[in-house]
FIMIKOL-605342 format. One record per residue (C-alpha): x, y, z; residue number from 0; residue in one letter. Coordinates in steps of 0.1 Angstrom, whole numbers. Example, Ala and Ser with C-alpha at 12.3 -4.5 7.8 and 13.67 -1.06 7.14 Angstrom:
2
<rec><X>123</X><Y>-45</Y><Z>78</Z><k>0</k><r>A</r></rec>
<rec><X>137</X><Y>-11</Y><Z>71</Z><k>1</k><r>S</r></rec>
//
This chain:
288
<rec><X>0</X><Y>0</Y><Z>0</Z><k>0</k><r>X</r></rec>
<rec><X>16</X><Y>33</Y><Z>-9</Z><k>1</k><r>X</r></rec>
<rec><X>14</X><Y>67</Y><Z>-23</Z><k>2</k><r>X</r></rec>
<rec><X>33</X><Y>96</Y><Z>-39</Z><k>3</k><r>X</r></rec>
<rec><X>62</X><Y>96</Y><Z>-62</Z><k>4</k><r>X</r></rec>
<rec><X>98</X><Y>103</Y><Z>-53</Z><k>5</k><r>X</r></rec>
<rec><X>132</X><Y>97</Y><Z>-70</Z><k>6</k><r>X</r></rec>
<rec><X>126</X><Y>75</Y><Z>-100</Z><k>7</k><r>X</r></rec>
<rec><X>89</X><Y>66</Y><Z>-93</Z><k>8</k><r>X</r></rec>
<rec><X>68</X><Y>59</Y><Z>-124</Z><k>9</k><r>X</r></rec>
<rec><X>35</X><Y>77</Y><Z>-127</Z><k>10</k><r>X</r></rec>
<rec><X>7</X><Y>72</Y><Z>-151</Z><k>11</k><r>X</r></rec>
<rec><X>-23</X><Y>95</Y><Z>-154</Z><k>12</k><r>X</r></rec>
<rec><X>-54</X><Y>85</Y><Z>-173</Z><k>13</k><r>X</r></rec>
<rec><X>-86</X><Y>105</Y><Z>-179</Z><k>14</k><r>X</r></rec>
<rec><X>-115</X><Y>89</Y><Z>-199</Z><k>15</k><r>X</r></rec>
<rec><X>-152</X><Y>91</Y><Z>-201</Z><k>16</k><r>X</r></rec>
<rec><X>-169</X><Y>58</Y><Z>-209</Z><k>17</k><r>X</r></rec>
<rec><X>-197</X><Y>35</Y><Z>-197</Z><k>18</k><r>X</r></rec>
<rec><X>-188</X><Y>14</Y><Z>-168</Z><k>19</k><r>X</r></rec>
<rec><X>-186</X><Y>-23</Y><Z>-177</Z><k>20</k><r>X</r></rec>
<rec><X>-190</X><Y>-33</Y><Z>-141</Z><k>21</k><r>X</r></rec>
<rec><X>-224</X><Y>-18</Y><Z>-136</Z><k>22</k><r>X</r></rec>
<rec><X>-211</X><Y>15</Y><Z>-123</Z><k>23</k><r>X</r></rec>
<rec><X>-223</X><Y>47</Y><Z>-140</Z><k>24</k><r>X</r></rec>
<rec><X>-203</X><Y>63</Y><Z>-168</Z><k>25</k><r>X</r></rec>
<rec><X>-179</X><Y>90</Y><Z>-155</Z><k>26</k><r>X</r></rec>
<rec><X>-150</X><Y>111</Y><Z>-164</Z><k>27</k><r>X</r></rec>
<rec><X>-124</X><Y>98</Y><Z>-139</Z><k>28</k><r>X</r></rec>
<rec><X>-89</X><Y>109</Y><Z>-134</Z><k>29</k><r>X</r></rec>
<rec><X>-69</X><Y>79</Y><Z>-122</Z><k>30</k><r>X</r></rec>
<rec><X>-33</X><Y>82</Y><Z>-111</Z><k>31</k><r>X</r></rec>
<rec><X>-10</X><Y>53</Y><Z>-106</Z><k>32</k><r>X</r></rec>
<rec><X>24</X><Y>57</Y><Z>-88</Z><k>33</k><r>X</r></rec>
<rec><X>50</X><Y>30</Y><Z>-83</Z><k>34</k><r>X</r></rec>
<rec><X>80</X><Y>33</Y><Z>-59</Z><k>35</k><r>X</r></rec>
<rec><X>107</X><Y>8</Y><Z>-49</Z><k>36</k><r>X</r></rec>
<rec><X>124</X><Y>3</Y><Z>-16</Z><k>37</k><r>X</r></rec>
<rec><X>146</X><Y>-22</Y><Z>2</Z><k>38</k><r>X</r></rec>
<rec><X>126</X><Y>-42</Y><Z>27</Z><k>39</k><r>X</r></rec>
<rec><X>132</X><Y>-69</Y><Z>53</Z><k>40</k><r>X</r></rec>
<rec><X>124</X><Y>-104</Y><Z>41</Z><k>41</k><r>X</r></rec>
<rec><X>86</X><Y>-107</Y><Z>41</Z><k>42</k><r>X</r></rec>
<rec><X>90</X><Y>-144</Y><Z>49</Z><k>43</k><r>X</r></rec>
<rec><X>101</X><Y>-145</Y><Z>85</Z><k>44</k><r>X</r></rec>
<rec><X>118</X><Y>-112</Y><Z>92</Z><k>45</k><r>X</r></rec>
<rec><X>103</X><Y>-99</Y><Z>125</Z><k>46</k><r>X</r></rec>
<rec><X>106</X><Y>-63</Y><Z>113</Z><k>47</k><r>X</r></rec>
<rec><X>87</X><Y>-67</Y><Z>81</Z><k>48</k><r>X</r></rec>
<rec><X>53</X><Y>-57</Y><Z>95</Z><k>49</k><r>X</r></rec>
<rec><X>66</X><Y>-25</Y><Z>110</Z><k>50</k><r>X</r></rec>
<rec><X>84</X><Y>-18</Y><Z>77</Z><k>51</k><r>X</r></rec>
<rec><X>52</X><Y>-22</Y><Z>57</Z><k>52</k><r>X</r></rec>
<rec><X>34</X><Y>1</Y><Z>81</Z><k>53</k><r>X</r></rec>
<rec><X>61</X><Y>27</Y><Z>76</Z><k>54</k><r>X</r></rec>
<rec><X>59</X><Y>22</Y><Z>38</Z><k>55</k><r>X</r></rec>
<rec><X>21</X><Y>28</Y><Z>38</Z><k>56</k><r>X</r></rec>
<rec><X>24</X><Y>59</Y><Z>60</Z><k>57</k><r>X</r></rec>
<rec><X>51</X><Y>73</Y><Z>37</Z><k>58</k><r>X</r></rec>
<rec><X>28</X><Y>66</Y><Z>7</Z><k>59</k><r>X</r></rec>
<rec><X>-2</X><Y>83</Y><Z>23</Z><k>60</k><r>X</r></rec>
<rec><X>19</X><Y>114</Y><Z>31</Z><k>61</k><r>X</r></rec>
<rec><X>40</X><Y>117</Y><Z>0</Z><k>62</k><r>X</r></rec>
<rec><X>73</X><Y>109</Y><Z>18</Z><k>63</k><r>X</r></rec>
<rec><X>104</X><Y>92</Y><Z>3</Z><k>64</k><r>X</r></rec>
<rec><X>114</X><Y>79</Y><Z>37</Z><k>65</k><r>X</r></rec>
<rec><X>98</X><Y>73</Y><Z>71</Z><k>66</k><r>X</r></rec>
<rec><X>108</X><Y>56</Y><Z>104</Z><k>67</k><r>X</r></rec>
<rec><X>139</X><Y>54</Y><Z>125</Z><k>68</k><r>X</r></rec>
<rec><X>171</X><Y>54</Y><Z>104</Z><k>69</k><r>X</r></rec>
<rec><X>195</X><Y>26</Y><Z>113</Z><k>70</k><r>X</r></rec>
<rec><X>167</X><Y>1</Y><Z>121</Z><k>71</k><r>X</r></rec>
<rec><X>154</X><Y>-27</Y><Z>99</Z><k>72</k><r>X</r></rec>
<rec><X>119</X><Y>-12</Y><Z>98</Z><k>73</k><r>X</r></rec>
<rec><X>131</X><Y>21</Y><Z>83</Z><k>74</k><r>X</r></rec>
<rec><X>115</X><Y>28</Y><Z>49</Z><k>75</k><r>X</r></rec>
<rec><X>135</X><Y>46</Y><Z>22</Z><k>76</k><r>X</r></rec>
<rec><X>129</X><Y>46</Y><Z>-15</Z><k>77</k><r>X</r></rec>
<rec><X>157</X><Y>34</Y><Z>-38</Z><k>78</k><r>X</r></rec>
<rec><X>166</X><Y>39</Y><Z>-74</Z><k>79</k><r>X</r></rec>
<rec><X>192</X><Y>12</Y><Z>-79</Z><k>80</k><r>X</r></rec>
<rec><X>200</X><Y>-22</Y><Z>-64</Z><k>81</k><r>X</r></rec>
<rec><X>231</X><Y>-42</Y><Z>-55</Z><k>82</k><r>X</r></rec>
<rec><X>238</X><Y>-79</Y><Z>-51</Z><k>83</k><r>X</r></rec>
<rec><X>236</X><Y>-77</Y><Z>-14</Z><k>84</k><r>X</r></rec>
<rec><X>204</X><Y>-57</Y><Z>-12</Z><k>85</k><r>X</r></rec>
<rec><X>182</X><Y>-84</Y><Z>-27</Z><k>86</k><r>X</r></rec>
<rec><X>192</X><Y>-116</Y><Z>-9</Z><k>87</k><r>X</r></rec>
<rec><X>170</X><Y>-135</Y><Z>15</Z><k>88</k><r>X</r></rec>
<rec><X>183</X><Y>-162</Y><Z>38</Z><k>89</k><r>X</r></rec>
<rec><X>171</X><Y>-190</Y><Z>60</Z><k>90</k><r>X</r></rec>
<rec><X>194</X><Y>-177</Y><Z>88</Z><k>91</k><r>X</r></rec>
<rec><X>200</X><Y>-142</Y><Z>103</Z><k>92</k><r>X</r></rec>
<rec><X>215</X><Y>-118</Y><Z>77</Z><k>93</k><r>X</r></rec>
<rec><X>213</X><Y>-82</Y><Z>66</Z><k>94</k><r>X</r></rec>
<rec><X>226</X><Y>-65</Y><Z>35</Z><k>95</k><r>X</r></rec>
<rec><X>249</X><Y>-94</Y><Z>26</Z><k>96</k><r>X</r></rec>
<rec><X>263</X><Y>-99</Y><Z>61</Z><k>97</k><r>X</r></rec>
<rec><X>256</X><Y>-132</Y><Z>80</Z><k>98</k><r>X</r></rec>
<rec><X>247</X><Y>-131</Y><Z>117</Z><k>99</k><r>X</r></rec>
<rec><X>247</X><Y>-93</Y><Z>119</Z><k>100</k><r>X</r></rec>
<rec><X>247</X><Y>-74</Y><Z>152</Z><k>101</k><r>X</r></rec>
<rec><X>215</X><Y>-58</Y><Z>168</Z><k>102</k><r>X</r></rec>
<rec><X>191</X><Y>-44</Y><Z>157</Z><k>103</k><r>X</r></rec>
<rec><X>194</X><Y>-66</Y><Z>126</Z><k>104</k><r>X</r></rec>
<rec><X>204</X><Y>-98</Y><Z>144</Z><k>105</k><r>X</r></rec>
<rec><X>170</X><Y>-115</Y><Z>138</Z><k>106</k><r>X</r></rec>
<rec><X>163</X><Y>-104</Y><Z>102</Z><k>107</k><r>X</r></rec>
<rec><X>164</X><Y>-129</Y><Z>73</Z><k>108</k><r>X</r></rec>
<rec><X>179</X><Y>-108</Y><Z>46</Z><k>109</k><r>X</r></rec>
<rec><X>165</X><Y>-81</Y><Z>23</Z><k>110</k><r>X</r></rec>
<rec><X>142</X><Y>-79</Y><Z>-7</Z><k>111</k><r>X</r></rec>
<rec><X>136</X><Y>-52</Y><Z>-33</Z><k>112</k><r>X</r></rec>
<rec><X>99</X><Y>-44</Y><Z>-28</Z><k>113</k><r>X</r></rec>
<rec><X>76</X><Y>-23</Y><Z>-49</Z><k>114</k><r>X</r></rec>
<rec><X>47</X><Y>-2</Y><Z>-36</Z><k>115</k><r>X</r></rec>
<rec><X>19</X><Y>10</Y><Z>-59</Z><k>116</k><r>X</r></rec>
<rec><X>-5</X><Y>38</Y><Z>-52</Z><k>117</k><r>X</r></rec>
<rec><X>-37</X><Y>42</Y><Z>-73</Z><k>118</k><r>X</r></rec>
<rec><X>-60</X><Y>72</Y><Z>-68</Z><k>119</k><r>X</r></rec>
<rec><X>-94</X><Y>81</Y><Z>-84</Z><k>120</k><r>X</r></rec>
<rec><X>-102</X><Y>118</Y><Z>-82</Z><k>121</k><r>X</r></rec>
<rec><X>-139</X><Y>115</Y><Z>-87</Z><k>122</k><r>X</r></rec>
<rec><X>-152</X><Y>88</Y><Z>-63</Z><k>123</k><r>X</r></rec>
<rec><X>-151</X><Y>53</Y><Z>-51</Z><k>124</k><r>X</r></rec>
<rec><X>-147</X><Y>36</Y><Z>-85</Z><k>125</k><r>X</r></rec>
<rec><X>-117</X><Y>13</Y><Z>-80</Z><k>126</k><r>X</r></rec>
<rec><X>-110</X><Y>-19</Y><Z>-61</Z><k>127</k><r>X</r></rec>
<rec><X>-82</X><Y>-42</Y><Z>-50</Z><k>128</k><r>X</r></rec>
<rec><X>-97</X><Y>-70</Y><Z>-71</Z><k>129</k><r>X</r></rec>
<rec><X>-90</X><Y>-50</Y><Z>-103</Z><k>130</k><r>X</r></rec>
<rec><X>-52</X><Y>-49</Y><Z>-97</Z><k>131</k><r>X</r></rec>
<rec><X>-27</X><Y>-70</Y><Z>-116</Z><k>132</k><r>X</r></rec>
<rec><X>10</X><Y>-72</Y><Z>-112</Z><k>133</k><r>X</r></rec>
<rec><X>39</X><Y>-83</Y><Z>-134</Z><k>134</k><r>X</r></rec>
<rec><X>76</X><Y>-85</Y><Z>-124</Z><k>135</k><r>X</r></rec>
<rec><X>103</X><Y>-91</Y><Z>-150</Z><k>136</k><r>X</r></rec>
<rec><X>141</X><Y>-90</Y><Z>-151</Z><k>137</k><r>X</r></rec>
<rec><X>162</X><Y>-83</Y><Z>-182</Z><k>138</k><r>X</r></rec>
<rec><X>187</X><Y>-111</Y><Z>-175</Z><k>139</k><r>X</r></rec>
<rec><X>184</X><Y>-140</Y><Z>-201</Z><k>140</k><r>X</r></rec>
<rec><X>166</X><Y>-163</Y><Z>-177</Z><k>141</k><r>X</r></rec>
<rec><X>141</X><Y>-136</Y><Z>-164</Z><k>142</k><r>X</r></rec>
<rec><X>152</X><Y>-148</Y><Z>-130</Z><k>143</k><r>X</r></rec>
<rec><X>129</X><Y>-126</Y><Z>-110</Z><k>144</k><r>X</r></rec>
<rec><X>98</X><Y>-129</Y><Z>-132</Z><k>145</k><r>X</r></rec>
<rec><X>63</X><Y>-137</Y><Z>-119</Z><k>146</k><r>X</r></rec>
<rec><X>27</X><Y>-124</Y><Z>-121</Z><k>147</k><r>X</r></rec>
<rec><X>0</X><Y>-119</Y><Z>-95</Z><k>148</k><r>X</r></rec>
<rec><X>-37</X><Y>-114</Y><Z>-99</Z><k>149</k><r>X</r></rec>
<rec><X>-56</X><Y>-98</Y><Z>-70</Z><k>150</k><r>X</r></rec>
<rec><X>-89</X><Y>-110</Y><Z>-83</Z><k>151</k><r>X</r></rec>
<rec><X>-81</X><Y>-147</Y><Z>-81</Z><k>152</k><r>X</r></rec>
<rec><X>-51</X><Y>-146</Y><Z>-57</Z><k>153</k><r>X</r></rec>
<rec><X>-30</X><Y>-166</Y><Z>-81</Z><k>154</k><r>X</r></rec>
<rec><X>7</X><Y>-161</Y><Z>-83</Z><k>155</k><r>X</r></rec>
<rec><X>24</X><Y>-177</Y><Z>-113</Z><k>156</k><r>X</r></rec>
<rec><X>61</X><Y>-181</Y><Z>-120</Z><k>157</k><r>X</r></rec>
<rec><X>84</X><Y>-205</Y><Z>-139</Z><k>158</k><r>X</r></rec>
<rec><X>81</X><Y>-231</Y><Z>-111</Z><k>159</k><r>X</r></rec>
<rec><X>43</X><Y>-232</Y><Z>-111</Z><k>160</k><r>X</r></rec>
<rec><X>14</X><Y>-214</Y><Z>-95</Z><k>161</k><r>X</r></rec>
<rec><X>-1</X><Y>-210</Y><Z>-60</Z><k>162</k><r>X</r></rec>
<rec><X>-30</X><Y>-190</Y><Z>-45</Z><k>163</k><r>X</r></rec>
<rec><X>-28</X><Y>-166</Y><Z>-16</Z><k>164</k><r>X</r></rec>
<rec><X>-55</X><Y>-144</Y><Z>1</Z><k>165</k><r>X</r></rec>
<rec><X>-67</X><Y>-113</Y><Z>-18</Z><k>166</k><r>X</r></rec>
<rec><X>-87</X><Y>-94</Y><Z>9</Z><k>167</k><r>X</r></rec>
<rec><X>-78</X><Y>-59</Y><Z>20</Z><k>168</k><r>X</r></rec>
<rec><X>-52</X><Y>-61</Y><Z>47</Z><k>169</k><r>X</r></rec>
<rec><X>-26</X><Y>-41</Y><Z>66</Z><k>170</k><r>X</r></rec>
<rec><X>-4</X><Y>-43</Y><Z>35</Z><k>171</k><r>X</r></rec>
<rec><X>-32</X><Y>-38</Y><Z>9</Z><k>172</k><r>X</r></rec>
<rec><X>-51</X><Y>-8</Y><Z>21</Z><k>173</k><r>X</r></rec>
<rec><X>-82</X><Y>9</Y><Z>6</Z><k>174</k><r>X</r></rec>
<rec><X>-91</X><Y>45</Y><Z>14</Z><k>175</k><r>X</r></rec>
<rec><X>-124</X><Y>64</Y><Z>8</Z><k>176</k><r>X</r></rec>
<rec><X>-124</X><Y>102</Y><Z>7</Z><k>177</k><r>X</r></rec>
<rec><X>-140</X><Y>116</Y><Z>39</Z><k>178</k><r>X</r></rec>
<rec><X>-137</X><Y>84</Y><Z>58</Z><k>179</k><r>X</r></rec>
<rec><X>-109</X><Y>85</Y><Z>84</Z><k>180</k><r>X</r></rec>
<rec><X>-107</X><Y>47</Y><Z>88</Z><k>181</k><r>X</r></rec>
<rec><X>-85</X><Y>29</Y><Z>62</Z><k>182</k><r>X</r></rec>
<rec><X>-100</X><Y>-3</Y><Z>49</Z><k>183</k><r>X</r></rec>
<rec><X>-76</X><Y>-31</Y><Z>60</Z><k>184</k><r>X</r></rec>
<rec><X>-99</X><Y>-61</Y><Z>59</Z><k>185</k><r>X</r></rec>
<rec><X>-128</X><Y>-75</Y><Z>39</Z><k>186</k><r>X</r></rec>
<rec><X>-134</X><Y>-85</Y><Z>3</Z><k>187</k><r>X</r></rec>
<rec><X>-111</X><Y>-72</Y><Z>-24</Z><k>188</k><r>X</r></rec>
<rec><X>-142</X><Y>-61</Y><Z>-44</Z><k>189</k><r>X</r></rec>
<rec><X>-149</X><Y>-32</Y><Z>-20</Z><k>190</k><r>X</r></rec>
<rec><X>-148</X><Y>0</Y><Z>-40</Z><k>191</k><r>X</r></rec>
<rec><X>-125</X><Y>28</Y><Z>-28</Z><k>192</k><r>X</r></rec>
<rec><X>-110</X><Y>61</Y><Z>-40</Z><k>193</k><r>X</r></rec>
<rec><X>-74</X><Y>50</Y><Z>-33</Z><k>194</k><r>X</r></rec>
<rec><X>-54</X><Y>18</Y><Z>-32</Z><k>195</k><r>X</r></rec>
<rec><X>-20</X><Y>15</Y><Z>-15</Z><k>196</k><r>X</r></rec>
<rec><X>-4</X><Y>-19</Y><Z>-19</Z><k>197</k><r>X</r></rec>
<rec><X>31</X><Y>-29</Y><Z>-8</Z><k>198</k><r>X</r></rec>
<rec><X>50</X><Y>-62</Y><Z>-6</Z><k>199</k><r>X</r></rec>
<rec><X>55</X><Y>-69</Y><Z>-44</Z><k>200</k><r>X</r></rec>
<rec><X>90</X><Y>-83</Y><Z>-49</Z><k>201</k><r>X</r></rec>
<rec><X>113</X><Y>-112</Y><Z>-55</Z><k>202</k><r>X</r></rec>
<rec><X>148</X><Y>-121</Y><Z>-44</Z><k>203</k><r>X</r></rec>
<rec><X>175</X><Y>-148</Y><Z>-46</Z><k>204</k><r>X</r></rec>
<rec><X>179</X><Y>-170</Y><Z>-15</Z><k>205</k><r>X</r></rec>
<rec><X>207</X><Y>-191</Y><Z>0</Z><k>206</k><r>X</r></rec>
<rec><X>185</X><Y>-220</Y><Z>-8</Z><k>207</k><r>X</r></rec>
<rec><X>182</X><Y>-210</Y><Z>-45</Z><k>208</k><r>X</r></rec>
<rec><X>209</X><Y>-235</Y><Z>-56</Z><k>209</k><r>X</r></rec>
<rec><X>223</X><Y>-267</Y><Z>-41</Z><k>210</k><r>X</r></rec>
<rec><X>258</X><Y>-252</Y><Z>-41</Z><k>211</k><r>X</r></rec>
<rec><X>248</X><Y>-223</Y><Z>-19</Z><k>212</k><r>X</r></rec>
<rec><X>225</X><Y>-243</Y><Z>3</Z><k>213</k><r>X</r></rec>
<rec><X>253</X><Y>-268</Y><Z>10</Z><k>214</k><r>X</r></rec>
<rec><X>273</X><Y>-240</Y><Z>27</Z><k>215</k><r>X</r></rec>
<rec><X>248</X><Y>-238</Y><Z>56</Z><k>216</k><r>X</r></rec>
<rec><X>242</X><Y>-207</Y><Z>77</Z><k>217</k><r>X</r></rec>
<rec><X>274</X><Y>-189</Y><Z>69</Z><k>218</k><r>X</r></rec>
<rec><X>289</X><Y>-159</Y><Z>52</Z><k>219</k><r>X</r></rec>
<rec><X>301</X><Y>-182</Y><Z>25</Z><k>220</k><r>X</r></rec>
<rec><X>265</X><Y>-191</Y><Z>16</Z><k>221</k><r>X</r></rec>
<rec><X>257</X><Y>-154</Y><Z>11</Z><k>222</k><r>X</r></rec>
<rec><X>289</X><Y>-149</Y><Z>-9</Z><k>223</k><r>X</r></rec>
<rec><X>277</X><Y>-178</Y><Z>-31</Z><k>224</k><r>X</r></rec>
<rec><X>244</X><Y>-160</Y><Z>-38</Z><k>225</k><r>X</r></rec>
<rec><X>263</X><Y>-128</Y><Z>-45</Z><k>226</k><r>X</r></rec>
<rec><X>283</X><Y>-146</Y><Z>-71</Z><k>227</k><r>X</r></rec>
<rec><X>251</X><Y>-156</Y><Z>-88</Z><k>228</k><r>X</r></rec>
<rec><X>241</X><Y>-120</Y><Z>-90</Z><k>229</k><r>X</r></rec>
<rec><X>274</X><Y>-109</Y><Z>-104</Z><k>230</k><r>X</r></rec>
<rec><X>270</X><Y>-136</Y><Z>-132</Z><k>231</k><r>X</r></rec>
<rec><X>237</X><Y>-119</Y><Z>-142</Z><k>232</k><r>X</r></rec>
<rec><X>246</X><Y>-82</Y><Z>-139</Z><k>233</k><r>X</r></rec>
<rec><X>239</X><Y>-58</Y><Z>-154</Z><k>234</k><r>X</r></rec>
<rec><X>201</X><Y>-62</Y><Z>-155</Z><k>235</k><r>X</r></rec>
<rec><X>170</X><Y>-44</Y><Z>-145</Z><k>236</k><r>X</r></rec>
<rec><X>141</X><Y>-55</Y><Z>-124</Z><k>237</k><r>X</r></rec>
<rec><X>108</X><Y>-40</Y><Z>-136</Z><k>238</k><r>X</r></rec>
<rec><X>74</X><Y>-40</Y><Z>-119</Z><k>239</k><r>X</r></rec>
<rec><X>43</X><Y>-33</Y><Z>-140</Z><k>240</k><r>X</r></rec>
<rec><X>9</X><Y>-28</Y><Z>-124</Z><k>241</k><r>X</r></rec>
<rec><X>-24</X><Y>-26</Y><Z>-142</Z><k>242</k><r>X</r></rec>
<rec><X>-59</X><Y>-17</Y><Z>-130</Z><k>243</k><r>X</r></rec>
<rec><X>-86</X><Y>-34</Y><Z>-151</Z><k>244</k><r>X</r></rec>
<rec><X>-124</X><Y>-30</Y><Z>-155</Z><k>245</k><r>X</r></rec>
<rec><X>-125</X><Y>5</Y><Z>-141</Z><k>246</k><r>X</r></rec>
<rec><X>-146</X><Y>34</Y><Z>-156</Z><k>247</k><r>X</r></rec>
<rec><X>-114</X><Y>43</Y><Z>-174</Z><k>248</k><r>X</r></rec>
<rec><X>-109</X><Y>8</Y><Z>-189</Z><k>249</k><r>X</r></rec>
<rec><X>-74</X><Y>-6</Y><Z>-182</Z><k>250</k><r>X</r></rec>
<rec><X>-45</X><Y>16</Y><Z>-171</Z><k>251</k><r>X</r></rec>
<rec><X>-9</X><Y>5</Y><Z>-165</Z><k>252</k><r>X</r></rec>
<rec><X>24</X><Y>19</Y><Z>-152</Z><k>253</k><r>X</r></rec>
<rec><X>59</X><Y>4</Y><Z>-148</Z><k>254</k><r>X</r></rec>
<rec><X>90</X><Y>12</Y><Z>-128</Z><k>255</k><r>X</r></rec>
<rec><X>125</X><Y>-3</Y><Z>-132</Z><k>256</k><r>X</r></rec>
<rec><X>154</X><Y>-6</Y><Z>-108</Z><k>257</k><r>X</r></rec>
<rec><X>188</X><Y>-12</Y><Z>-124</Z><k>258</k><r>X</r></rec>
<rec><X>214</X><Y>-36</Y><Z>-109</Z><k>259</k><r>X</r></rec>
<rec><X>246</X><Y>-22</Y><Z>-125</Z><k>260</k><r>X</r></rec>
<rec><X>276</X><Y>-43</Y><Z>-134</Z><k>261</k><r>X</r></rec>
<rec><X>301</X><Y>-48</Y><Z>-105</Z><k>262</k><r>X</r></rec>
<rec><X>334</X><Y>-31</Y><Z>-105</Z><k>263</k><r>X</r></rec>
<rec><X>362</X><Y>-50</Y><Z>-125</Z><k>264</k><r>X</r></rec>
<rec><X>380</X><Y>-58</Y><Z>-93</Z><k>265</k><r>X</r></rec>
<rec><X>349</X><Y>-73</Y><Z>-78</Z><k>266</k><r>X</r></rec>
<rec><X>344</X><Y>-95</Y><Z>-109</Z><k>267</k><r>X</r></rec>
<rec><X>378</X><Y>-110</Y><Z>-104</Z><k>268</k><r>X</r></rec>
<rec><X>371</X><Y>-117</Y><Z>-67</Z><k>269</k><r>X</r></rec>
<rec><X>339</X><Y>-136</Y><Z>-75</Z><k>270</k><r>X</r></rec>
<rec><X>351</X><Y>-153</Y><Z>-107</Z><k>271</k><r>X</r></rec>
<rec><X>361</X><Y>-186</Y><Z>-90</Z><k>272</k><r>X</r></rec>
<rec><X>328</X><Y>-187</Y><Z>-70</Z><k>273</k><r>X</r></rec>
<rec><X>308</X><Y>-184</Y><Z>-102</Z><k>274</k><r>X</r></rec>
<rec><X>328</X><Y>-212</Y><Z>-118</Z><k>275</k><r>X</r></rec>
<rec><X>319</X><Y>-235</Y><Z>-89</Z><k>276</k><r>X</r></rec>
<rec><X>282</X><Y>-230</Y><Z>-92</Z><k>277</k><r>X</r></rec>
<rec><X>277</X><Y>-247</Y><Z>-126</Z><k>278</k><r>X</r></rec>
<rec><X>246</X><Y>-239</Y><Z>-146</Z><k>279</k><r>X</r></rec>
<rec><X>224</X><Y>-214</Y><Z>-128</Z><k>280</k><r>X</r></rec>
<rec><X>189</X><Y>-227</Y><Z>-124</Z><k>281</k><r>X</r></rec>
<rec><X>157</X><Y>-206</Y><Z>-122</Z><k>282</k><r>X</r></rec>
<rec><X>147</X><Y>-215</Y><Z>-87</Z><k>283</k><r>X</r></rec>
<rec><X>143</X><Y>-186</Y><Z>-63</Z><k>284</k><r>X</r></rec>
<rec><X>124</X><Y>-174</Y><Z>-33</Z><k>285</k><r>X</r></rec>
<rec><X>90</X><Y>-159</Y><Z>-42</Z><k>286</k><r>X</r></rec>
<rec><X>75</X><Y>-128</Y><Z>-28</Z><k>287</k><r>X</r></rec>
//
């Protein structure tokens, strides 16, 4: 769930008058879609993720590029580029590529590039969470981070298969109605609202992504192994595209990309032997 643009946020503005296909009256709506990216704690197991998501939503609601207490894992701050260490999740304590970090990061399980989308309708409660669709792609040859999510069906699809997750409004998928001071954080995704703020859309590599890295256990070597996988893929971009379908405006979409630049030449040499030991990189990875 989030809001305004900052840094390299992508914004799409659509204004159209047409008959509503969903039984809603025809209207001339102005719908704005904003996408921002940030580095988040691992949504699967990190104890600070819920607090981070709350900070992300607050920042979105108030047009802030950062919010929270700097130097803590729940601190929210938008980013415009990524690094190999900023998008690794682990099955053991880690933070930004460091295994078993000191407090306050000692219980976190790595980091994940996470997108937030904010959709606003200027004319009334004409949009809903159920109309949202998400697509993530990466420009590396394997599309390593690619997946889709449909908030109407709850289906997430990626190269390894599909699974279904809840699609109701929640603390991380918030609806807002103008004049109502209470955000909608529960109930069916079909509830019509003026504004949607959705966070948590992302994907990362994990220490369990390959047998070679998993075999190194809960160690810095395991993280270094994953970083070597990243360096074999760089440079590449990760792009999130969101669409809102079936609205009085038809379908609108917007995208935002985060580049992962090529490492410095000296770093390439450092990780060359590690890459050679990995063999052919598979497409398995931790899903968001």
